C-alpha positions as CSV (number, residue, x, y, z in Angstrom):
1,X,2.7,-12.4,10.9
2,X,-1.1,-12.9,10.5
3,X,-2.5,-11.3,7.3
4,X,-6.0,-9.9,6.9
5,X,-8.4,-11.6,4.5
6,X,-8.0,-8.8,1.9
7,X,-4.2,-9.2,1.9
8,X,-4.4,-13.0,1.6
9,X,-6.9,-12.7,-1.3
10,X,-4.7,-10.2,-3.1
11,X,-1.6,-12.3,-2.7
12,X,-3.4,-15.3,-3.9
13,X,-4.5,-13.4,-7.0
14,X,-0.9,-12.7,-7.6
15,X,-0.1,-16.4,-7.3
16,X,1.2,-16.5,-3.8
17,X,-0.3,-19.0,-1.4
18,X,-1.0,-17.8,2.2
19,X,1.6,-20.3,3.6
20,X,4.2,-19.0,1.2
21,X,3.5,-15.3,1.9
22,X,6.9,-14.3,3.2
23,X,6.4,-10.7,2.2
24,X,6.3,-8.1,4.9
25,X,3.3,-5.9,5.0
26,X,2.9,-3.2,7.6
27,X,-0.2,-1.3,6.6
28,X,0.2,2.4,6.0
29,X,3.7,3.4,7.1
30,X,5.4,6.7,7.2
31,X,4.0,10.1,8.3
32,X,0.4,9.3,7.6
33,X,0.2,6.8,10.5
34,X,1.7,9.3,12.9
35,X,-0.8,12.0,11.8
36,X,-3.7,9.7,12.6
37,X,-2.2,8.5,15.8
38,X,-1.9,12.0,17.1
39,X,-5.6,12.4,16.6
40,X,-6.2,9.1,18.5
41,X,-7.5,7.5,15.3
42,X,-6.6,4.5,13.2
43,X,-6.2,4.8,9.5
44,X,-9.0,3.1,7.5
45,X,-7.1,2.1,4.4
46,X,-4.6,-0.4,5.8
47,X,-5.7,-3.0,3.2
48,X,-4.8,-0.6,0.4
49,X,-1.4,-0.1,1.9
50,X,-0.9,-3.8,2.4
51,X,-1.6,-4.4,-1.3
52,X,0.9,-1.6,-2.2
53,X,3.5,-3.3,0.0
54,X,3.0,-6.6,-1.8
55,X,3.3,-5.0,-5.2
56,X,6.5,-3.3,-4.2
57,X,8.1,-6.5,-2.9
58,X,7.1,-8.4,-6.1
59,X,8.7,-5.7,-8.2
60,X,8.6,-5.4,-11.9
61,X,9.1,-2.7,-14.5
62,X,8.9,1.0,-13.8
63,X,5.5,1.0,-15.5
64,X,4.4,-1.6,-12.9
65,X,5.6,0.6,-10.1
66,X,3.6,3.5,-11.5
67,X,0.5,1.3,-11.8
68,X,0.9,0.2,-8.1
69,X,1.2,3.8,-7.0
70,X,-1.9,4.8,-9.0
71,X,-3.8,1.8,-7.5
72,X,-2.9,3.0,-4.0
73,X,-4.1,6.5,-4.8
74,X,-7.4,5.2,-6.2
75,X,-7.9,2.8,-3.3
76,X,-7.2,5.3,-0.5
77,X,-9.2,8.1,-2.2
78,X,-12.4,6.1,-2.8
79,X,-14.4,8.9,-1.1
80,X,-14.0,12.6,-1.7
81,X,-13.0,15.2,0.9
82,X,-10.1,14.4,3.3
83,X,-9.7,10.9,1.9
84,X,-9.1,12.4,-1.6
85,X,-6.4,14.8,-0.2
86,X,-4.9,11.9,1.8
87,X,-4.8,9.8,-1.4
88,X,-2.9,12.4,-3.3
89,X,-0.5,13.0,-0.4
90,X,0.3,9.3,-0.1
91,X,0.7,9.0,-3.9
92,X,3.2,11.9,-4.0
93,X,5.1,10.4,-1.1
94,X,5.5,7.0,-2.7
95,X,6.4,8.5,-6.1
96,X,9.1,10.6,-4.5
97,X,10.5,8.1,-2.0
98,X,9.2,4.7,-3.1
99,X,12.0,3.9,-5.5
100,X,14.2,2.9,-2.6
101,X,11.7,0.1,-1.7
102,X,10.8,-1.1,-5.2
103,X,12.1,-4.6,-5.8
104,X,12.7,-3.8,-9.5
105,X,12.8,-6.4,-12.3
């Protein structure tokens, strides 16, 4: 799977070389993608979601999961208005359902 430059840079910062990046990133999954698709639009925060996918697959402590979720909310809500509401909705969704995808320690 080809990764975008932002995802490669983030993985490298985490100590994972591009050719070793066996993690699966799928951008923003779940209901948010469907909502945007219904409106004929593409979600603009795919890089934020890819970073979140990488964090979840690397795992760690519960505090690290909470930090990854907070980073997702901050990244996706960089601008006020709808983006801020979207950020909080995404944060709530990953806090509620994300534990099933967290790699743990």
